[in-house]
Backbone as CSV, one residue per row, in Angstrom:
resi,resn,N_x,N_y,N_z,CA_x,CA_y,CA_z,C_x,C_y,C_z
1,MET,136.788,121.952,85.806,135.189,122.375,85.746,135.362,122.602,84.496
2,ARG,133.917,122.565,84.186,133.296,123.344,83.153,131.899,123.874,82.703
3,ILE,132.502,125.484,82.366,131.098,126.242,82.646,130.738,127.084,81.548
4,LEU,129.072,126.669,81.427,128.854,127.677,80.330,128.102,128.814,80.819
5,LEU,128.548,130.130,79.874,128.478,131.560,80.370,127.846,132.551,78.858
6,ALA,126.141,132.594,79.967,125.311,132.746,78.601,124.605,134.142,79.122
7,ASP,125.886,135.521,77.930,125.415,136.683,78.214,125.082,137.466,76.835
8,ASP,124.293,138.414,76.660,123.738,139.240,75.145,124.849,140.349,75.497
9,HIS,125.503,141.205,76.363,126.622,141.985,76.583,127.720,141.008,76.039
10,ASP,128.886,141.801,74.566,130.017,140.987,74.388,130.757,141.352,75.510
11,LEU,130.882,142.502,75.860,132.083,143.184,76.955,132.246,142.402,78.242
12,VAL,130.726,142.107,78.556,130.931,141.421,79.966,131.103,140.215,79.563
13,ARG,130.555,139.437,78.982,130.778,137.868,78.593,131.999,137.744,78.521
14,GLU,132.940,138.433,77.687,134.546,138.447,77.364,135.376,138.889,78.446
15,THR,134.697,139.606,79.431,135.847,139.868,80.310,135.850,138.332,81.381
16,VAL,134.433,138.707,81.583,134.033,137.031,82.448,134.263,136.139,82.604
17,ALA,134.230,135.877,81.280,134.972,134.843,80.489,136.700,134.638,80.317
18,ALA,137.330,135.663,80.562,139.184,135.919,80.288,139.465,135.495,82.100
19,PHE,138.260,136.122,82.440,139.147,135.833,83.908,138.651,134.445,84.428
20,LEU,137.606,134.155,84.080,137.794,132.435,84.529,138.432,131.561,84.206
21,ARG,138.730,132.161,83.073,139.623,131.248,82.361,141.023,131.405,82.055
22,SER,141.484,132.381,83.393,143.021,132.437,83.715,143.224,131.140,84.884
23,GLU,141.892,131.004,85.198,142.170,129.017,86.190,142.525,128.576,85.723
24,PRO,143.038,127.661,85.955,143.898,126.706,85.206,143.041,125.132,85.120
25,ASP,142.057,125.123,86.276,141.577,124.134,85.830,139.393,124.435,85.528
26,ILE,139.715,125.735,84.890,138.356,126.023,84.675,138.374,126.222,83.450
27,GLN,137.183,125.566,82.427,136.524,125.532,81.150,135.388,126.235,80.860
28,VAL,135.405,127.258,80.008,134.038,128.134,79.607,133.797,128.289,78.497
29,ASP,132.597,127.819,78.517,132.261,128.294,76.604,131.138,129.108,76.765
30,LEU,130.689,129.964,75.386,129.662,131.156,75.998,129.396,130.861,74.901
31,ALA,127.740,131.762,74.880,126.505,131.685,74.504,125.792,133.087,74.386
32,ARG,125.276,133.763,73.565,124.913,135.509,73.183,123.176,135.197,73.184
33,ASP,122.718,134.038,74.152,121.338,134.565,74.185,120.890,132.861,74.679
34,LEU,119.154,133.141,75.372,118.935,131.759,75.563,118.996,130.769,74.957
35,PRO,118.361,130.298,73.308,118.312,130.135,72.283,119.765,128.938,72.280
36,HIS,120.412,130.247,71.794,122.129,129.487,71.962,122.545,128.609,73.043
37,ALA,122.314,128.997,74.256,122.671,128.566,75.509,121.872,126.996,75.503
38,VAL,120.867,126.963,75.234,120.216,125.596,75.733,121.221,125.190,74.127
39,GLU,121.140,125.517,72.502,121.679,124.719,72.010,122.900,124.326,72.075
40,THR,123.878,125.368,72.733,125.212,124.969,72.534,125.363,123.882,74.473
41,ALA,124.164,124.089,75.451,124.569,122.671,76.235,124.330,121.663,75.872
42,ARG,123.143,121.801,75.433,122.700,120.187,74.200,123.771,119.389,74.142
43,ALA,124.472,120.046,72.887,125.039,119.954,72.335,126.956,119.271,72.888
44,ALA,127.106,120.198,73.866,128.149,120.316,74.525,128.567,118.753,75.861
45,PRO,129.274,117.853,75.843,129.726,117.826,77.485,128.667,117.860,78.421
46,ALA,128.686,117.457,79.519,128.174,117.562,80.588,129.072,119.099,81.360
47,TYR,128.033,119.883,81.792,128.730,121.304,82.419,128.449,121.002,83.943
48,ASP,129.447,121.471,84.686,129.268,121.666,86.150,128.260,123.036,86.608
49,LEU,128.216,124.172,85.586,127.849,125.139,86.204,127.606,125.912,85.029
50,ILE,126.002,126.016,84.769,125.698,127.317,83.948,125.029,128.601,84.343
51,LEU,125.764,129.706,83.372,125.652,131.161,84.664,124.587,131.622,82.821
52,LEU,123.442,132.006,83.341,122.282,132.843,82.635,122.026,134.428,83.077
53,ASP,122.410,135.319,82.371,122.261,136.891,81.990,120.483,136.701,82.049
54,TYR,120.376,137.541,83.401,118.710,137.417,83.439,118.665,138.403,82.665
55,MET,118.589,139.613,81.740,118.014,140.694,80.845,118.728,140.133,79.182
56,MET,119.068,138.970,79.157,119.398,138.780,77.559,118.122,138.142,77.007
57,PRO,118.232,138.202,75.422,117.248,138.033,74.663,117.001,136.396,74.943
58,GLY,115.584,136.438,74.611,115.125,134.747,75.027,114.872,134.237,76.455
59,MET,115.201,135.119,77.974,114.965,134.840,78.885,113.609,134.874,79.438
60,ASP,112.611,136.303,78.999,111.683,136.896,79.815,111.696,136.025,81.277
61,ARG,112.708,137.022,81.772,112.734,137.156,83.248,113.027,135.865,83.818
62,LEU,112.411,135.349,84.713,113.457,133.875,85.331,112.798,132.808,84.096
63,ALA,111.261,133.271,83.225,111.201,131.314,82.494,112.374,130.892,81.788
64,GLY,112.683,132.187,81.436,114.702,131.623,81.052,115.158,130.621,81.652
65,LEU,115.079,130.545,82.981,115.497,129.444,84.167,114.945,128.370,83.787
66,GLN,113.788,128.471,83.835,113.228,126.709,83.666,113.484,126.494,82.761
67,VAL,113.579,127.285,81.268,113.776,126.523,80.093,114.982,125.196,79.998
68,MET,116.056,126.333,80.765,117.614,126.078,81.107,117.200,124.554,81.521
69,LYS,116.753,124.549,82.549,116.413,123.423,83.507,116.187,122.106,83.607
70,ARG,114.566,122.484,82.187,114.213,121.581,81.582,115.807,120.501,80.574
71,ALA,116.203,121.837,80.102,117.371,121.013,79.326,118.403,120.587,79.683
72,MET,118.661,120.904,80.835,119.958,120.379,81.442,119.594,120.067,82.693
73,PRO,118.707,119.085,83.703,117.975,118.314,84.382,119.857,117.870,84.961
74,GLY,119.498,118.553,85.883,120.905,118.015,86.942,121.688,118.453,87.217
75,VAL,121.844,119.722,85.942,122.772,120.761,86.413,122.892,122.184,86.730
76,PRO,123.222,122.485,87.909,123.636,124.059,88.513,122.732,124.892,87.483
77,VAL,122.068,126.018,87.666,121.996,126.881,86.456,121.833,128.019,87.323
78,ALA,122.759,128.936,87.293,122.427,130.131,88.353,122.636,131.576,87.118
79,ILE,121.807,132.558,87.860,121.592,133.736,87.341,122.131,135.289,87.412
80,LEU,123.432,135.440,86.455,123.859,136.711,86.690,122.748,137.950,86.219
81,SER,123.127,138.580,87.022,122.490,140.271,87.035,123.397,141.388,86.830
82,GLY,122.808,142.297,86.836,123.087,143.790,87.103,122.660,144.669,87.613
83,ALA,121.586,144.342,88.446,120.865,145.069,89.308,121.332,144.055,90.491
84,ALA,121.538,144.622,91.867,121.654,143.752,92.927,120.627,143.858,93.799
85,SER,119.906,143.497,93.142,118.399,143.392,94.270,118.081,142.587,94.730
86,GLN,117.849,142.405,96.010,117.376,141.667,97.081,115.930,140.168,96.397
87,VAL,114.850,141.343,96.611,113.838,140.311,96.006,114.322,139.709,94.413
88,LEU,114.849,140.051,93.324,115.218,138.925,92.330,116.166,138.323,93.083
89,ALA,117.259,138.466,93.407,117.846,137.572,94.256,116.344,136.121,94.876
90,GLU,116.048,136.667,95.585,115.247,135.740,96.545,114.211,134.779,95.511
91,GLN,113.753,135.475,94.470,112.724,134.861,93.568,113.479,134.148,92.368
92,ALA,114.561,134.558,91.831,115.507,133.547,91.694,116.056,132.271,92.007
93,LEU,116.094,132.330,93.473,116.388,131.077,94.281,114.979,130.112,94.356
94,ALA,113.843,130.859,94.652,112.780,130.348,95.038,112.786,129.321,93.883
95,ALA,112.627,129.971,92.366,112.650,129.800,90.824,113.395,128.184,90.753
96,GLY,114.570,127.888,91.793,115.611,127.027,91.457,116.482,127.249,91.237
97,ALA,117.073,128.482,91.046,118.280,128.368,90.999,119.655,128.419,91.888
98,ALA,120.872,127.828,90.891,121.882,127.517,92.031,122.483,128.949,92.735
99,GLY,122.056,130.205,92.679,122.513,131.252,92.996,122.194,132.470,92.263
100,PHE,122.508,133.555,92.363,122.699,134.980,91.726,123.637,135.423,92.135
101,LEU,124.257,136.039,90.975,125.585,136.807,91.338,125.188,138.079,90.633
102,SER,125.412,139.072,91.471,125.426,140.509,90.921,126.490,140.490,89.806
103,LYS,126.356,141.182,88.742,127.803,141.882,87.864,128.735,142.448,88.701
104,SER,128.171,143.099,90.058,128.956,144.135,90.440,129.656,143.554,91.442
105,MET,129.962,142.008,91.224,130.858,141.345,92.843,132.362,141.417,92.106
106,SER,132.682,141.832,93.078,134.857,141.335,92.974,134.829,140.012,91.961
107,THR,135.731,140.003,91.613,136.589,138.594,91.022,136.386,137.381,91.780
108,LYS,137.184,138.527,93.078,137.583,136.736,94.080,136.234,136.552,94.464
109,SER,134.783,137.733,95.076,133.735,137.137,95.696,133.428,135.964,94.109
110,LEU,133.202,136.475,92.983,132.813,135.737,91.697,132.925,134.268,91.482
111,LEU,134.331,134.771,92.031,134.720,132.972,91.901,134.802,132.230,92.730
112,ALA,134.599,132.229,93.842,134.467,131.859,95.254,132.921,131.392,94.889
113,ALA,132.093,132.473,94.551,130.617,131.784,94.286,130.679,130.514,94.036
114,ILE,131.159,130.920,92.166,131.500,129.612,91.343,131.626,128.339,91.465
115,ARG,132.798,128.239,92.593,132.653,127.324,92.763,132.089,126.547,93.785
116,PHE,131.958,126.826,94.618,130.331,127.349,95.733,129.413,126.190,94.873
117,MET,128.826,127.169,93.955,127.725,126.742,93.301,128.391,125.043,92.057
118,ALA,129.016,124.949,91.709,129.377,123.759,90.913,129.686,122.464,92.185
119,ALA,130.386,122.955,93.308,130.430,121.970,94.145,128.665,121.124,94.416
120,GLY,127.339,122.294,94.235,126.324,121.338,94.651,125.696,122.357,95.941
121,GLU,126.491,123.316,95.969,125.654,124.207,97.059,125.298,125.418,96.686
122,ILE,124.277,126.137,97.492,123.288,127.133,96.808,123.891,128.871,97.058
123,TYR,124.313,129.363,96.475,124.799,130.317,96.444,123.655,131.696,96.136
124,ALA,123.204,132.107,98.175,122.189,132.961,98.489,123.032,134.025,99.094
125,PRO,123.216,135.074,98.375,124.397,136.635,98.615,122.791,137.233,99.555
126,ARG,123.801,137.834,100.524,122.808,139.151,101.727,122.637,140.333,101.621
127,PRO,122.604,141.202,101.686,122.741,142.843,101.346,123.635,142.966,102.052
128,ALA,124.359,144.077,101.329,125.888,144.843,101.651,125.526,145.464,103.371
129,ALA,126.140,145.295,103.489,126.017,146.177,104.850,127.007,147.572,105.636
130,GLN,126.136,148.080,106.379,126.967,149.335,106.403,128.898,149.359,106.820
131,ALA,129.349,149.577,106.026,130.882,149.308,106.439,131.517,150.304,106.942
132,SER,131.058,151.403,107.500,131.692,152.768,108.161,131.795,152.154,110.012
133,ALA,133.052,153.089,110.117,133.410,152.865,111.662,132.363,152.880,112.545
134,GLY,132.593,152.244,113.198,131.507,151.620,114.090,130.474,151.334,114.269
135,THR,130.197,150.771,112.755,129.251,150.089,112.336,128.979,148.343,112.389
136,ALA,128.597,147.574,113.101,128.556,146.768,112.275,127.139,145.813,111.236
137,PRO,127.855,145.514,110.971,126.858,144.521,109.632,125.450,144.033,110.572
138,ALA,124.118,144.171,110.091,123.291,143.846,110.998,123.030,141.740,109.997
139,GLY,122.371,141.150,110.915,122.260,140.060,109.713,120.985,139.495,109.492
140,GLU,120.428,138.782,109.327,119.022,138.709,108.552,118.134,139.846,109.540
141,ALA,116.766,139.821,108.880,116.285,140.760,109.146,115.659,140.213,110.821
142,GLY,115.517,141.250,112.184,114.725,141.139,113.152,116.419,140.698,113.645
143,LYS,117.350,140.177,113.091,118.180,139.764,114.199,119.378,140.803,114.942
144,ALA,120.167,140.549,115.247,120.876,141.570,116.247,122.011,142.285,115.067
145,PRO,122.749,142.970,115.488,124.534,143.221,114.303,125.079,142.200,115.096
146,LEU,126.049,142.324,114.072,127.489,141.685,115.201,128.280,142.452,116.046
147,THR,128.730,141.631,116.908,129.288,142.508,117.509,130.680,142.962,117.407
148,ALA,131.845,144.118,117.598,133.046,143.895,117.484,133.728,142.801,117.250
149,ARG,133.720,141.795,118.476,134.728,140.643,118.689,134.107,139.656,117.703
150,GLU,132.801,139.561,117.178,132.252,139.020,116.093,133.069,138.968,114.806
151,MET,132.787,140.523,114.849,132.936,140.829,113.381,135.244,140.394,113.328
152,ASP,135.660,140.578,114.567,137.141,140.385,115.018,137.027,139.393,113.959
153,VAL,136.163,137.753,114.647,136.285,136.321,114.634,135.867,135.944,112.962
154,LEU,134.951,137.026,112.366,134.803,136.778,110.974,135.529,137.066,110.209
155,ARG,136.352,138.305,109.952,137.637,138.443,109.127,138.547,137.689,109.390
156,ARG,139.016,136.942,110.430,139.552,136.097,110.271,139.135,134.599,109.642
157,LEU,138.122,134.318,109.983,137.316,133.117,109.472,138.106,133.665,107.595
158,CYS,137.854,134.828,107.155,137.971,135.302,105.573,139.204,134.945,105.859
159,GLN,140.224,134.953,106.454,141.908,134.992,106.146,141.996,133.304,106.282
160,GLY,141.099,132.232,106.465,141.460,131.262,106.086,141.719,130.503,107.677
161,LEU,141.844,131.106,108.879,142.324,130.254,110.087,141.547,129.618,110.525
162,ALA,142.084,128.669,111.219,141.452,127.385,111.848,140.948,128.557,113.413
163,ASN,139.825,127.734,114.235,139.248,128.751,115.620,140.372,128.674,115.790
164,LYS,141.506,127.395,116.305,142.569,127.634,117.421,143.627,128.730,117.007
165,GLU,143.836,129.077,115.347,144.467,130.138,115.220,144.076,131.601,115.697
166,ILE,142.522,131.192,115.559,141.710,132.525,115.852,142.159,133.016,117.510
167,ALA,141.653,132.169,117.912,141.552,131.462,119.252,143.360,132.583,119.835
168,ARG,144.224,131.924,119.362,145.586,132.830,120.015,145.973,133.910,119.408
169,ASP,145.209,134.300,117.846,145.437,135.407,117.603,144.715,136.254,118.423
170,LEU,143.675,135.812,118.540,142.750,137.342,119.620,142.682,136.968,121.442
171,GLY,144.031,136.093,121.225,144.249,136.000,122.941,142.578,135.254,123.888
172,LEU,142.090,134.300,123.427,140.797,133.788,124.044,140.940,132.471,123.971
173,GLN,140.032,131.925,124.718,139.985,130.535,124.484,139.357,129.658,123.744
174,GLU,139.752,128.872,122.658,139.132,127.731,121.402,137.717,127.770,121.545
175,VAL,137.258,127.486,122.759,135.278,127.218,123.092,135.052,128.776,122.800
176,THR,136.002,129.741,123.419,134.676,131.087,123.452,135.115,131.810,121.762
177,VAL,135.856,130.968,120.951,135.798,131.178,119.515,134.863,130.294,118.853
178,LYS,134.707,129.225,119.022,133.763,128.754,118.592,132.244,128.904,119.296
179,LEU,131.914,129.460,120.059,130.746,130.000,120.296,130.245,131.407,119.698
180,HIS,131.714,132.412,119.537,131.636,133.410,118.519,130.839,132.839,117.403
181,VAL,131.851,132.057,116.623,131.706,131.719,115.013,130.093,130.999,115.131
182,LYS,129.725,130.260,116.223,128.190,129.648,116.184,127.426,130.912,116.126
183,THR,127.320,131.849,116.938,126.705,132.786,116.881,126.601,133.824,115.544
184,LEU,127.869,133.990,115.490,127.514,134.856,114.029,127.018,134.420,112.589
185,TYR,127.819,132.913,112.619,126.697,132.296,111.561,125.262,132.098,111.710
186,ARG,124.752,132.449,113.117,123.206,132.423,112.748,122.858,133.912,112.734
187,LYS,123.185,134.784,113.341,123.197,136.275,113.119,123.294,136.521,111.192
188,ILE,124.389,136.164,110.738,124.608,136.389,109.333,123.822,135.482,108.350
189,GLY,122.764,133.984,109.039,122.417,133.051,108.162,122.975,131.966,107.262
190,ALA,124.712,132.043,107.762,125.548,131.071,107.410,125.189,129.647,107.048
191,ARG,125.558,128.952,106.595,125.002,127.429,106.981,126.314,126.708,107.190
192,ASN,127.161,127.617,107.092,129.176,126.527,107.312,129.984,127.970,107.163
193,ARG,130.967,127.349,107.291,131.939,128.337,107.227,132.609,128.423,106.145
194,THR,132.055,128.465,104.671,132.597,128.518,103.616,131.155,129.665,103.437
195,HIS,130.258,129.622,103.860,128.871,130.010,103.326,128.929,131.292,104.185
196,ALA,129.828,131.137,105.059,129.981,132.781,106.040,131.229,133.920,105.398
197,VAL,132.098,133.093,104.746,133.470,133.526,103.586,132.758,134.593,102.730
198,LEU,131.630,133.784,101.922,130.985,134.343,101.144,130.023,135.324,101.636
199,ILE,129.163,135.407,102.329,128.452,136.696,102.836,129.432,137.485,103.392
200,ALA,130.740,137.261,104.270,131.399,138.645,104.725,131.845,139.174,103.109
201,ARG,132.251,138.118,101.766,133.025,139.111,101.250,131.452,140.292,100.556
202,ASP,130.516,139.583,100.330,129.369,140.802,100.498,129.264,141.748,101.013
203,MET,129.814,141.589,102.092,129.310,142.829,103.194,130.835,143.636,102.944
204,GLY,131.747,143.148,102.628,132.744,144.436,102.126,133.779,143.807,103.094
205,LEU,134.078,142.285,103.244,135.000,142.889,104.672,136.330,141.587,104.269
206,SER,136.407,141.602,102.612,137.602,140.636,102.590,137.521,141.063,101.404
């Protein structure tokens, strides 16, 4: 997998790059601003994913996203931001971004999201939910929070357990687990198991 990472903050750029390069299958090229990123992208072999810092020189907010998308049609382009704003995330996705990544994400979540987008999926973060005792995270606006049992199932999805293993672990029938999975997908707005795990990580459940 080849990634182009563009960020004007030297420490952020080098730290993220060092983490990604620790993965044996990931190559990372770097750029310091949008013009440099476009120049690098055009001169290099095809990228699997391009990451653009929202506030770096040349971006002009989300206008820079369109510049890169026109320069590299067909390549997924995602936005990196130090501000974990749900409104900004929604604007970026509406503008055609492959995803919106907060710089405050854990390294595990960041890597999972990058692989998700490089595979052609859209990474749509959800607001972090309250994780205090007795409080289950809410789903999307207007939908009920997860029940304690649904939380149990979601945590085990994050552990990579299959439905049959979750059923055995919780002392349930497999068909019951399938129903819980279907319901929690709807509540948190997940499209599939991988997406549910990414959302759960944003909730701080793994």
